[in-house]
C-alpha positions as CSV (number, residue, x, y, z in Angstrom):
1,M,0.0,0.0,0.0
2,A,2.8,2.4,0.9
3,N,4.6,1.7,-2.3
4,S,1.4,2.2,-4.3
5,K,1.0,5.7,-2.8
6,V,4.5,6.6,-3.7
7,L,4.2,5.4,-7.3
8,D,0.8,7.1,-7.7
9,Y,2.3,10.4,-6.4
10,I,5.2,10.2,-8.7
11,K,2.9,9.6,-11.6
12,E,1.1,12.8,-10.9
13,V,4.4,14.7,-10.3
14,L,5.7,13.6,-13.7
15,E,2.4,14.8,-15.3
16,N,2.8,18.3,-13.7
17,M,6.5,18.7,-13.5
18,P,8.0,22.0,-14.7
19,S,9.5,21.8,-18.2
20,D,12.8,23.1,-16.8
21,W,13.2,19.8,-14.9
22,L,13.8,18.1,-18.2
23,N,15.5,20.9,-20.2
24,L,17.5,23.2,-17.9
25,T,21.2,22.6,-17.5
26,T,22.3,25.6,-15.5
27,H,20.8,26.5,-12.2
28,R,20.4,29.7,-10.1
29,L,22.9,30.0,-7.3
30,D,20.9,32.7,-5.5
31,I,18.4,30.0,-4.4
32,Y,20.9,27.3,-3.8
33,N,22.7,26.2,-0.6
34,E,25.7,24.0,-1.6
35,K,25.9,22.6,1.9
36,L,22.3,21.3,1.5
37,A,22.7,20.0,-2.0
38,K,19.9,17.6,-2.8
39,T,18.7,17.5,0.9
40,E,17.0,21.0,0.8
41,F,15.2,20.1,-2.4
42,L,14.1,16.7,-1.1
43,D,13.0,18.0,2.3
44,Q,10.7,20.4,0.5
45,F,9.6,17.6,-1.9
46,E,8.9,15.3,1.1
47,T,6.6,18.1,2.5
48,L,4.7,18.2,-0.8
49,F,4.4,14.4,-0.8
50,N,3.0,14.3,2.8
51,A,0.4,16.9,1.7
52,Y,-0.1,15.0,-1.6
53,N,0.6,18.3,-3.4
54,T,1.5,17.9,-7.1
55,N,0.7,21.5,-8.1
56,K,3.0,22.7,-10.9
57,T,3.6,26.0,-9.1
58,A,4.6,24.3,-5.9
59,L,7.0,22.0,-7.8
60,N,8.5,25.0,-9.6
61,E,9.2,26.8,-6.3
62,L,11.4,24.0,-4.9
63,S,14.9,25.0,-4.1
64,T,17.7,24.4,-6.6
65,A,18.9,20.8,-6.1
66,Y,22.5,21.2,-7.4
67,D,24.4,24.1,-9.0
68,Y,25.6,22.0,-11.9
69,I,23.3,19.6,-13.7
70,R,26.1,17.0,-14.1
71,L,26.2,16.7,-10.3
72,G,22.4,16.1,-10.0
73,H,19.1,17.9,-10.7
74,P,15.4,17.7,-9.8
75,L,14.6,14.5,-11.8
76,S,17.7,12.6,-10.6
77,S,16.8,13.7,-7.0
78,V,13.2,12.6,-7.4
79,L,14.4,9.2,-8.8
80,E,16.7,8.6,-5.9
81,W,14.0,9.6,-3.4
82,T,11.5,7.3,-5.1
83,I,13.8,4.3,-5.1
84,A,14.8,5.0,-1.5
85,K,11.1,5.1,-0.4
86,L,10.3,1.9,-2.2
87,N,13.2,0.1,-0.6
88,G,13.1,1.5,2.9
89,L,16.3,3.6,2.6
90,D,17.3,7.1,3.3
91,A,17.3,9.2,0.1
92,A,21.0,10.0,0.7
93,S,21.8,6.3,0.3
94,V,20.6,6.2,-3.3
95,I,22.8,7.8,-5.9
96,S,22.2,7.7,-9.7
97,F,24.9,7.8,-12.3
98,S,25.0,8.2,-16.1
99,S,27.8,5.7,-16.0
100,R,27.4,2.0,-15.1
101,T,31.1,1.7,-14.1
102,A,31.6,4.8,-11.9
103,P,29.7,3.6,-8.8
104,I,31.9,0.4,-8.8
105,L,35.0,2.5,-9.1
106,A,33.7,4.8,-6.3
107,V,33.6,2.0,-3.8
108,L,36.9,0.5,-4.9
109,R,38.6,3.9,-4.6
110,K,37.5,4.4,-1.0
111,N,38.5,0.8,-0.1
112,L,41.9,1.3,-1.7
113,L,42.5,4.3,0.5
114,D,41.1,2.5,3.6
115,N,43.1,-0.7,2.8
116,K,39.8,-2.7,2.8
117,D,39.0,-5.8,0.8
118,T,36.2,-5.8,-1.8
119,Q,34.3,-8.6,-3.6
120,I,32.2,-7.9,-6.7
121,V,29.4,-10.3,-7.1
122,Y,27.3,-10.7,-10.3
123,R,24.9,-13.0,-12.0
124,D,25.3,-14.6,-15.4
125,D,28.3,-12.8,-17.0
126,L,30.5,-10.0,-15.8
127,P,29.2,-6.7,-17.4
128,T,31.1,-6.0,-20.6
129,F,31.8,-2.4,-19.6
130,F,33.9,-3.6,-16.7
131,D,37.5,-4.7,-17.4
132,P,39.0,-6.2,-14.3
133,E,42.5,-6.4,-15.5
134,I,42.8,-2.8,-16.5
135,V,41.0,-1.6,-13.3
136,R,43.6,-3.5,-11.2
137,K,46.6,-2.6,-13.3
138,V,45.9,1.1,-14.1
139,Y,43.6,2.3,-11.4
140,G,45.3,0.3,-8.7
141,Y,42.0,-1.1,-7.3
142,Q,42.1,-4.6,-5.8
143,F,39.0,-6.9,-5.5
144,Q,37.7,-10.4,-5.9
145,L,35.1,-11.5,-8.4
146,K,32.3,-14.0,-7.6
147,R,29.6,-15.2,-9.9
148,V,26.3,-16.4,-8.3
149,E,23.0,-17.8,-9.5
150,S,20.9,-16.1,-6.8
151,L,21.2,-13.7,-3.9
152,N,21.1,-16.6,-1.5
153,E,24.6,-17.5,-2.6
154,I,26.1,-14.3,-1.3
155,T,27.7,-15.0,2.0
156,D,29.4,-12.8,4.6
157,F,32.7,-11.3,3.5
158,E,35.4,-9.6,5.5
159,G,35.2,-6.3,3.6
160,S,32.7,-4.8,1.2
161,T,30.4,-6.7,-1.0
162,I,29.2,-5.1,-4.3
163,F,26.3,-6.8,-6.0
164,I,25.8,-5.8,-9.7
165,S,22.3,-6.5,-10.9
166,E,19.3,-5.5,-13.0
167,E,16.6,-5.8,-10.4
168,D,13.1,-4.4,-10.5
169,L,13.5,-1.7,-7.9
170,S,9.7,-0.8,-7.9
171,E,8.9,-4.0,-6.0
172,G,11.2,-3.2,-3.0
173,L,14.2,-5.4,-2.3
174,N,15.0,-7.3,0.8
175,L,18.6,-6.2,1.0
176,S,20.4,-8.8,3.2
177,N,23.3,-7.8,5.5
178,S,25.7,-9.6,3.2
179,I,25.2,-7.0,0.5
180,D,26.9,-3.6,1.2
181,F,26.2,-1.9,-2.2
182,L,23.7,-2.9,-4.8
183,I,24.5,-1.4,-8.2
184,N,21.5,-1.6,-10.5
185,T,22.4,-1.1,-14.1
186,Y,20.2,0.1,-16.9
187,H,21.2,-0.4,-20.6
188,N,22.0,2.9,-22.2
189,L,20.6,4.9,-19.2
190,G,23.2,4.5,-16.4
191,S,23.0,3.0,-13.0
192,I,21.8,3.5,-9.4
193,I,23.8,2.5,-6.3
194,L,22.0,1.6,-3.1
195,V,24.2,2.0,0.0
196,N,23.0,-0.6,2.5
197,G,23.5,-0.4,6.3
198,E,24.5,2.1,8.9
199,D,28.2,1.0,8.7
200,N,28.4,2.0,5.0
201,K,27.0,5.6,5.3
202,E,30.5,6.9,5.4
203,Y,30.8,5.9,1.7
204,I,28.0,8.2,0.6
205,S,30.0,11.4,0.4
206,E,32.9,9.6,-1.3
207,I,30.5,8.1,-3.9
208,Q,29.0,11.5,-4.5
209,H,32.5,13.0,-4.9
210,V,33.3,10.5,-7.7
211,R,30.1,11.5,-9.4
212,R,31.1,15.1,-9.0
213,R,34.6,14.7,-10.4
214,E,34.8,11.7,-12.8
215,T,31.4,11.4,-14.4
216,I,27.9,12.8,-14.1
217,A,24.5,12.0,-12.6
218,M,22.0,10.2,-14.7
219,T,20.7,12.7,-17.2
220,P,17.3,14.3,-16.8
221,A,16.0,12.5,-19.9
222,N,17.3,9.1,-18.7
223,S,16.1,9.7,-15.1
224,L,12.6,10.4,-16.5
225,T,12.7,7.1,-18.5
226,V,13.7,5.1,-15.3
227,L,10.9,6.9,-13.3
228,Q,8.4,6.0,-16.1
229,E,9.6,2.4,-15.9
230,L,9.0,2.4,-12.2
231,I,5.4,3.6,-12.6
232,R,4.8,1.2,-15.5
233,I,4.1,3.8,-18.1
234,T,5.6,4.2,-21.6
235,D,6.3,7.7,-22.9
236,S,4.1,8.0,-26.0
237,N,6.2,11.0,-27.1
238,S,9.5,9.1,-27.0
239,T,11.8,9.9,-29.9
240,V,13.7,7.4,-32.0
241,R,17.2,8.9,-32.5
242,N,19.6,8.2,-35.3
243,Q,22.7,8.0,-33.1
244,A,25.0,7.0,-35.9
245,S,24.0,10.0,-38.1
246,D,24.2,12.4,-35.1
247,K,27.7,11.1,-34.2
248,N,28.9,11.5,-37.8
249,Q,27.6,15.1,-37.8
250,V,29.2,15.9,-34.5
251,L,32.6,14.4,-35.5
252,E,32.5,16.4,-38.8
253,S,31.6,19.6,-37.0
254,I,34.4,19.1,-34.5
255,A,37.0,18.4,-37.2
256,E,35.9,21.6,-39.0
257,I,35.9,23.7,-35.8
258,T,39.3,22.5,-34.6
259,G,41.1,22.1,-37.9
260,T,42.0,18.5,-37.1
261,N,41.6,15.2,-38.9
262,T,42.6,12.8,-36.1
263,G,39.1,12.0,-35.0
264,A,37.3,13.2,-31.8
265,L,36.1,11.5,-28.6
266,V,32.8,12.7,-27.2
267,A,32.0,12.2,-23.5
268,S,29.1,12.8,-21.1
269,S,30.8,16.0,-19.7
270,G,34.0,18.0,-19.8
271,L,35.3,16.3,-16.6
272,S,34.4,12.9,-18.1
273,I,36.6,13.5,-21.1
274,Q,39.3,14.9,-18.9
275,Y,39.2,11.8,-16.7
276,A,39.6,9.6,-19.7
277,I,42.5,11.7,-21.0
278,V,44.3,11.5,-17.6
279,M,43.7,7.8,-17.1
280,G,44.5,7.0,-20.7
281,L,47.8,8.8,-20.5
282,V,48.7,7.2,-17.2
283,H,48.0,3.8,-18.8
284,H,50.2,4.8,-21.7
285,A,53.1,5.9,-19.4
286,M,52.8,2.6,-17.4
287,E,53.4,0.7,-20.6
288,A,55.9,2.9,-22.4
289,Y,57.9,4.0,-19.4
290,P,57.3,1.4,-16.7
291,S,60.1,2.5,-14.4
292,K,59.4,6.2,-14.5
293,A,57.3,8.4,-12.2
294,I,54.4,10.3,-13.7
295,K,53.9,14.0,-13.0
296,I,50.6,15.7,-13.6
297,V,51.2,19.4,-13.9
298,V,48.2,21.5,-12.9
299,P,47.7,25.2,-12.3
300,P,46.7,25.5,-8.6
301,N,44.0,28.1,-9.2
302,C,42.4,26.5,-12.3
303,Y,38.8,25.3,-12.4
304,G,38.3,23.3,-9.2
305,G,37.1,20.2,-11.0
306,T,40.3,19.9,-13.0
307,N,42.5,20.6,-10.0
308,D,40.7,18.2,-7.7
309,Q,40.3,15.4,-10.2
310,A,44.1,15.4,-10.9
311,R,44.9,15.2,-7.2
312,R,42.4,12.4,-6.7
313,V,44.1,10.4,-9.4
314,A,47.5,11.0,-7.8
315,A,46.2,9.9,-4.4
316,C,45.4,6.4,-5.7
317,I,48.4,5.6,-7.9
318,D,51.8,5.3,-6.2
319,N,54.0,6.6,-9.0
320,V,51.7,9.6,-9.9
321,D,52.3,13.0,-8.3
322,I,51.0,16.5,-8.8
323,V,53.2,19.5,-9.7
324,D,51.8,23.0,-9.4
325,L,52.0,25.3,-12.4
326,P,51.4,29.0,-11.5
327,V,49.9,30.5,-14.7
328,D,48.3,33.9,-14.2
329,G,48.2,37.0,-12.1
330,D,51.8,37.7,-11.2
331,N,52.9,34.4,-12.8
332,D,53.9,33.8,-16.4
333,M,52.8,30.5,-17.9
334,V,55.8,30.2,-20.2
335,Q,58.3,30.7,-17.5
336,S,56.4,28.3,-15.2
337,V,56.4,25.6,-17.9
338,E,60.1,26.1,-18.4
339,T,60.8,25.7,-14.7
340,V,58.5,22.7,-14.2
341,L,59.7,20.8,-17.2
342,D,63.4,21.4,-16.3
343,Q,62.7,20.0,-12.9
344,I,60.8,17.0,-14.2
345,A,63.5,16.2,-16.7
346,Q,66.1,16.2,-14.0
347,E,63.9,13.6,-12.2
348,D,63.6,11.6,-15.4
349,A,59.8,11.5,-15.0
350,V,56.9,11.6,-17.5
351,P,55.2,15.1,-17.7
352,Y,51.6,15.7,-18.5
353,I,50.6,19.3,-18.3
354,I,47.0,20.5,-18.0
355,A,46.3,24.2,-18.6
356,E,43.5,26.5,-19.7
357,I,44.0,29.0,-22.6
358,P,42.7,31.6,-21.9
359,T,43.1,31.1,-18.2
360,N,40.1,31.0,-15.9
361,P,39.0,33.4,-14.4
362,R,41.6,36.0,-15.4
363,V,41.2,35.4,-19.1
364,E,45.0,35.5,-19.9
365,V,46.7,34.2,-23.0
366,P,50.4,33.4,-22.8
367,D,52.9,34.2,-25.6
368,L,52.1,31.1,-27.7
369,V,55.3,31.2,-29.7
370,K,57.4,31.1,-26.5
371,L,55.0,28.5,-25.0
372,E,55.5,26.2,-28.0
373,E,59.3,26.7,-27.7
374,A,59.2,25.8,-24.0
375,L,57.1,22.7,-24.6
376,S,59.1,21.4,-27.5
377,R,62.6,22.1,-26.1
378,V,64.7,18.9,-25.9
379,R,65.7,18.4,-22.3
380,K,68.2,16.1,-20.6
381,T,67.9,14.0,-17.5
382,A,70.4,14.2,-14.6
383,N,72.2,11.3,-16.3
384,G,72.4,13.1,-19.7
385,A,69.8,11.0,-21.4
386,H,66.9,12.6,-23.4
387,A,64.0,13.4,-21.1
388,V,60.5,12.3,-21.9
389,A,58.7,14.9,-24.0
390,P,55.6,16.4,-22.3
391,V,52.0,15.9,-23.4
392,F,50.2,19.2,-23.3
393,I,46.5,18.8,-22.3
394,L,44.7,22.0,-23.3
395,D,41.4,23.1,-21.9
396,Q,40.2,25.5,-24.5
397,T,36.6,25.9,-23.3
398,F,36.8,29.7,-23.3
399,C,37.9,29.8,-26.9
400,P,36.8,26.5,-28.6
401,N,37.1,28.2,-32.1
402,V,40.8,28.8,-31.9
403,H,43.0,26.4,-34.0
404,F,45.8,25.1,-32.0
405,L,46.2,21.6,-33.4
406,G,46.2,21.7,-37.2
407,E,49.4,20.7,-39.0
408,Q,50.3,24.4,-39.6
409,D,49.0,25.6,-36.2
410,I,51.1,26.9,-33.3
411,L,51.2,23.6,-31.2
412,A,51.7,21.3,-34.2
413,S,55.2,20.3,-33.0
414,V,54.0,19.5,-29.4
415,Q,52.1,16.4,-28.4
416,T,48.8,18.1,-27.6
417,I,45.3,17.0,-26.7
418,A,42.7,19.7,-26.5
419,Y,39.3,19.3,-24.9
420,V,36.2,21.5,-24.5
421,S,33.3,21.4,-22.0
422,G,30.2,20.8,-24.2
423,S,27.9,22.5,-21.7
424,K,29.4,25.8,-22.8
425,F,29.5,26.9,-26.5
426,P,29.3,23.5,-28.2
427,S,25.7,22.9,-27.0
428,G,24.9,26.5,-25.9
429,G,24.2,25.2,-22.4
430,K,21.7,22.5,-23.6
431,C,23.7,19.5,-22.4
432,T,26.8,18.7,-20.5
433,A,28.7,16.6,-23.1
434,G,32.4,17.4,-23.8
435,F,34.9,16.4,-26.5
436,A,38.6,16.0,-27.1
437,V,40.8,16.0,-30.2
438,A,44.5,15.5,-30.7
439,N,47.1,16.8,-33.1
440,Q,49.1,14.5,-35.3
441,K,51.9,14.1,-32.8
442,A,49.5,13.0,-30.1
443,A,47.1,11.0,-32.3
444,V,48.6,7.7,-31.1
445,L,47.5,8.4,-27.6
446,M,43.8,8.6,-28.5
447,S,43.2,4.9,-28.5
448,N,44.1,4.6,-24.8
449,I,41.9,7.6,-24.0
450,D,39.0,6.0,-25.9
451,L,39.6,2.7,-24.0
452,H,39.2,4.5,-20.6
453,L,36.3,6.5,-21.8
454,K,34.5,3.3,-22.6
455,L,35.7,1.5,-19.5
456,C,34.3,4.3,-17.3
457,D,31.1,4.2,-19.4
458,N,31.4,8.0,-19.9
459,E,30.6,8.3,-23.6
460,A,28.0,10.9,-24.6
461,T,24.4,9.8,-24.5
462,S,22.3,9.6,-27.7
463,L,20.4,12.8,-26.7
464,Q,23.6,14.6,-26.0
465,M,24.9,13.6,-29.5
466,E,21.6,14.8,-31.0
467,I,21.9,18.2,-29.2
468,L,25.5,18.7,-30.3
469,A,24.7,17.7,-33.9
470,K,22.2,20.6,-33.9
471,Q,24.2,23.2,-32.0
472,L,27.8,22.7,-33.2
473,P,27.3,24.0,-36.8
474,S,26.3,27.5,-35.4
475,M,28.9,27.6,-32.7
476,T,31.6,29.7,-34.5
477,Q,29.1,32.4,-35.3
478,R,27.7,32.4,-31.7
479,V,31.2,32.8,-30.4
480,K,31.8,35.8,-32.6
481,D,28.5,37.5,-31.7
482,A,28.9,36.8,-27.9
483,Y,32.4,38.3,-28.1
484,D,31.1,41.4,-29.8
485,N,28.6,41.9,-26.9
486,T,31.3,41.3,-24.3
487,R,33.7,43.7,-25.9
488,E,31.1,46.4,-26.0
489,F,30.1,45.8,-22.3
490,V,33.8,45.8,-21.2
491,N,34.4,49.1,-23.0
492,F,31.3,50.6,-21.3
493,I,32.5,49.5,-17.8
494,E,35.9,51.0,-18.5
495,E,34.2,54.2,-19.3
496,V,31.7,54.5,-16.4
497,L,33.9,52.8,-13.7
498,P,37.6,53.4,-14.7
499,E,38.8,52.4,-11.2
500,A,37.7,48.8,-11.7
501,K,40.3,46.3,-12.9
502,I,39.0,44.2,-15.8
503,N,40.6,41.0,-17.0
504,F,39.8,40.5,-20.6
505,V,41.7,39.8,-23.9
506,S,43.3,42.7,-25.7
507,E,42.2,43.9,-29.1
508,T,45.4,42.4,-30.4
509,L,44.6,39.0,-29.1
510,A,41.1,39.2,-30.4
511,E,42.5,39.9,-33.9
512,Q,44.5,36.6,-33.5
513,G,41.3,34.7,-32.9
514,F,41.0,34.8,-29.1
515,T,37.4,36.0,-28.7
516,P,36.1,34.8,-25.4
517,S,32.8,36.1,-24.1
518,V,33.7,36.0,-20.4
519,F,35.6,38.6,-18.4
520,S,36.5,39.0,-14.7
521,L,35.8,42.2,-12.8
522,D,37.9,43.4,-9.8
523,L,35.8,46.1,-8.3
524,P,37.3,49.2,-6.6
525,T,37.4,48.9,-2.9
526,K,38.2,51.0,0.2
527,G,39.2,50.4,3.9
528,N,42.1,51.0,6.2
529,T,43.4,47.4,6.2
530,D,43.8,44.6,3.7
531,E,41.0,42.7,5.5
532,E,38.6,45.7,5.4
533,R,39.4,46.2,1.7
534,E,38.8,42.6,0.9
535,A,35.6,42.4,2.8
536,Y,34.3,45.6,1.2
537,K,35.1,44.2,-2.3
538,R,33.4,40.9,-1.6
539,A,30.3,42.6,-0.4
540,L,30.3,44.8,-3.5
541,N,30.6,41.8,-5.8
542,L,27.4,40.4,-4.3
543,K,25.6,43.8,-4.4
544,L,26.4,44.0,-8.2
545,I,25.2,40.5,-8.9
546,D,22.0,40.9,-6.7
547,L,21.2,44.1,-8.6
548,M,21.6,42.5,-12.0
549,I,19.5,39.4,-11.3
550,S,16.8,41.4,-9.5
551,E,16.5,44.1,-12.2
552,I,16.9,41.7,-15.2
553,P,15.5,38.4,-14.0
554,H,14.6,37.2,-17.5
555,E,18.2,37.4,-18.6
556,S,20.7,37.9,-15.8
557,K,21.4,34.8,-13.7
558,Y,23.6,34.0,-10.8
559,C,25.2,31.0,-12.4
560,V,28.5,29.4,-13.1
561,S,28.2,28.4,-16.8
562,Y,29.4,30.1,-20.0
563,G,28.6,30.0,-23.7
564,Q,24.9,30.0,-23.2
565,L,22.5,30.8,-26.0
566,K,21.0,33.9,-24.3
567,G,21.2,36.1,-21.3
568,C,24.1,37.0,-19.0
569,Y,25.6,34.8,-16.2
570,W,27.4,36.2,-13.1
571,T,29.4,34.3,-10.5
572,I,32.3,34.6,-8.0
573,P,34.8,31.8,-8.9
574,A,36.1,31.5,-5.3
575,T,32.6,30.4,-4.2
576,S,31.6,28.3,-7.3
577,T,34.1,27.0,-9.9
578,Q,37.0,27.1,-7.5
579,G,35.1,25.3,-4.7
580,T,37.9,22.8,-3.9
581,T,40.8,25.1,-4.7
582,K,43.1,26.0,-1.9
583,E,41.9,29.2,-0.1
584,G,45.0,31.2,-1.0
585,D,44.6,30.5,-4.7
586,K,41.0,31.5,-4.9
587,D,39.7,34.5,-6.8
588,Y,37.1,36.6,-5.0
589,I,36.2,38.6,-8.1
590,A,33.1,38.8,-10.3
591,R,33.1,36.6,-13.4
592,V,30.7,37.7,-16.1
593,A,29.6,35.5,-19.2
594,L,27.7,37.1,-22.0
595,S,25.8,35.5,-24.8
596,P,25.0,36.4,-28.4
597,N,21.4,37.1,-27.5
598,M,20.8,39.6,-24.7
599,D,19.5,43.1,-24.0
600,L,22.9,44.7,-23.7
601,E,21.5,48.2,-23.4
602,L,19.5,47.2,-20.4
603,H,22.6,45.6,-18.8
604,K,24.5,48.9,-19.3
605,K,21.7,50.9,-17.7
606,V,21.6,48.7,-14.6
607,F,25.4,48.7,-14.3
608,S,25.2,52.5,-14.5
609,D,22.7,52.5,-11.6
610,F,25.1,50.3,-9.6
611,V,28.0,52.7,-10.2
612,A,25.8,55.6,-9.1
613,S,25.0,53.7,-5.8
614,I,28.6,53.3,-4.8
């Protein structure tokens, strides 16, 4: 009876849910409390359930569940709540993934760090997406495998027991104490992990963190499909997609946009493709240079996901270490690259450098000729042997239209892999998919990256491919139009508030093709001490953002994204994209992202009002 009430309620919720639940990818930060991610949304949802309220307005007024859709969203949260209700669990103990492998890796990662044994139990055949040999060899995770015919064969184990299945979760499961984690997989949709027992609750945040850094939550469309399966209804409006045709269109568009012919890989998100790159390169180094240490070189103040993910990889693999690369502000990327590569050469290690061009959030572009020289310089080890040449991993999300990798382009002589977050300009904010391409010198590395993309089950979904196929052909023009708006707005701010420090590309760099549509704004401040001046500036940041989103709510949004189809996004990197960055490396400045379609004159007027108020 209780389960019937839950399923009946969910059926009505799906009939009345706001359209944004299915279509929105960027959420408002002004109604979001990161410390209460998912729980605040579900606490309010539980209140509606207890009152059996499925009113569309009430559903629309629920708090933001997560700041990034790849981390979770209303439909994934409702799915997790529903499965938890049906199976007598707390909602926090149910976590959905777009990947079918990632929840397995999440448990294995924690147990590696805790020095705890794991057994993976499955029925019939081991899932094809899971390669035990590579997981042990490259990721360093240790586990036992056990095939069973029924749940009754699962016995107590000194450690963690993961059971991989395809159960009907709508009926409610009798999870025995012998199962610590049930991972239910869904073909082409993802998976859901159920954390069983009080003793395993400490795993929840660790599993969430893997979803945050190495993959994404089950997408809204796929979450909806699983919910519909739970309530036994078939979507009469479901679309049959031509995935092969969409993929061909996407690959052709990427080749044209990047000026490459080595083929592209398309993943479920920017961090998904970055994880495949890092693990693919680690795998390559283990085989090509088995006796050498691996150094992942990362700017300490770059996007928090990039920084955190690299450090998490290094924490799990003995011969992988992190080397900081100071790149902006008072630091010069070229000089930092020279220093770091000289040091790594002396140690006879394998260098992999991850960097953003332009940098985030200060939108700086290094001297590319000198950068190419620094990266391609032949170095010697302490013993006089040739040092291993670096692989440059370039995040060019801010300027996805710039040609770095063609045979005549600036980085042609350097092993380079470039990647782009697809939630930005490639899709215009309509999905989270990301892609990577290589130049000719790095093309041989792409097979290993593809292997790990597939092993982690992080390839783009069919809907993501469909969206990219539609959006990529117009991307170059959108980049240009958004830059034009940004340049005009920057010029206006310089005129009305000349005391502000603006980080944006110069006209000269723009003529070279660097036309981002994001800039950072260091507002003027006052006070008698550094602390007073910093506090005043931070308060002024918020005052500006609050004014913009209150005066222009249909366009201005407190949000972390970029490359959107319309409107203007505002954020403070230190409290959003740099969430896991060390405090001393954070940027408490305003970052502004403009689109090709917005009321620029209205934004100018409101900014003028702000200047008048200070």
